[in-house]
C-alpha positions, 0 to 999 in steps of 0.5 A: 835162585837157579842160573836159567831162573836169573838169566830169564828174569833179567831178560825181563827186568830189563824191559823196563829201561829206557833205550839210552839206560838200556844200550848202558847196561846192555854194553855191560851185560855183554862185556861181563859175560864175555870176559868171565867165561871160565868164571861161576855161572851163578855169580856172574848172573847174580852180580848182573841182576843185581846191577839191573834191579839197582839201575830199575830202582834207580830209573824210578827216582829219575835217575840215568845210569850213568848218574847212578853208576858212572861213566866208567861202567868197565871199571866197575866191572873188571873190579868185580871180576878180578874177585870171582876165582877162575873155575876149572868146572867152568872150563870143563863145561865149556869145553864139554858145549863146544866140542860136543856141540861140534862133534854133534854138528858133524856126525849127523851129516856124517852118517847121511850115507855109509861106506866111509868110516867116522875119524874121531881123532879129527873130530876132537882135533877140530872141536879144540880148535873151534874152543880156541877160536871161540875163546879168542872170539868172546876175548875180542868182542869184550874187548871192542865193547868199551874200545873207542877207535880213532879211525874208521872204515867205509862200512862196506870195507869192514864188512869185507874185513870181517868177511875174510877174518871169517874165512880165515878162521874157519878154514883149517877147520875145513884142512883139518878134515881134508888133511889130517888122518887119525887112527881113531877111526870107526865104522858106523855102518848098519845097526851100529850107524843107527845106534849112534844116530838115535844116540845123539836123538836123545841127547840133543832131545834132552838138551834141547828140552832143557833149555829155557828160551828154544827158538833159536835152536829149532832150526838145529832139531829140524835138520838134525831130524831130516839128516838122521833119518836119512842116515837111518834109511841108508842103514835099512835093506829096503831102502839101501838099494835106491841110493845105487840107482841115478833118481835115488841119489838126485832124492837124496841130494834134494833132501839135503838141498831142502834141509839147508833152506829149511834150516836158513829160513827158520834160523832167519825167522827165529832171530827176527822174532827174538829182535822183536821180542827184545824190543 
């Protein structure tokens, strides 16, 4: 069975669990996935599916997850993960996905205007930083799943601290774009810029069509199409002069604002649907 088929079967089979068993299993699932970013994905998903099938069978016999697997699922997960070797190509794949996604998400907004070169070196450095932050986030999330805190913060203060940490983590990415300059700068005005936009559309379209669940990624597709069309219009001689007049600039900014509003609305609706289908 292919990995995406195992993930889909897992999503469907989890609906058969009662509330307590589902909470127990989903904690285990998240812990294993967060801790296994550099391990063979097929082995990880096979293990998770086997555990789920056993748990569903035990539930039919009237046994709870705690009765069947014990009160220390973390120990079971750690024992399994210790047997799965690190996979170099999984790390390469994750690196490519993160840096590629970051590049594709930043290059289209950069191409909405002309006259400014694209710094590929900065894109690579910022993408590597994003990869490090994601790996640290995975580790943090895995460590918090089975960690029982001995002290509690007020919920508002907890949210404030999370926002502060997010700002501290994301600030270097903006500073990299602001302060760092590399020789790997290319000008993508004219036909070359249009070609890159079309290439990004094709690559993004192929990736989107191969996704099992496309709902959460639809907002990104809409924004990518809008920014791409703006970039193409800026490189067409008949439309380019419009950007030099006041009304044209206002329309351009208005399209960008509409695009971001559409992105947040579609993201909210997609997230709401995913939560509803998961319940």
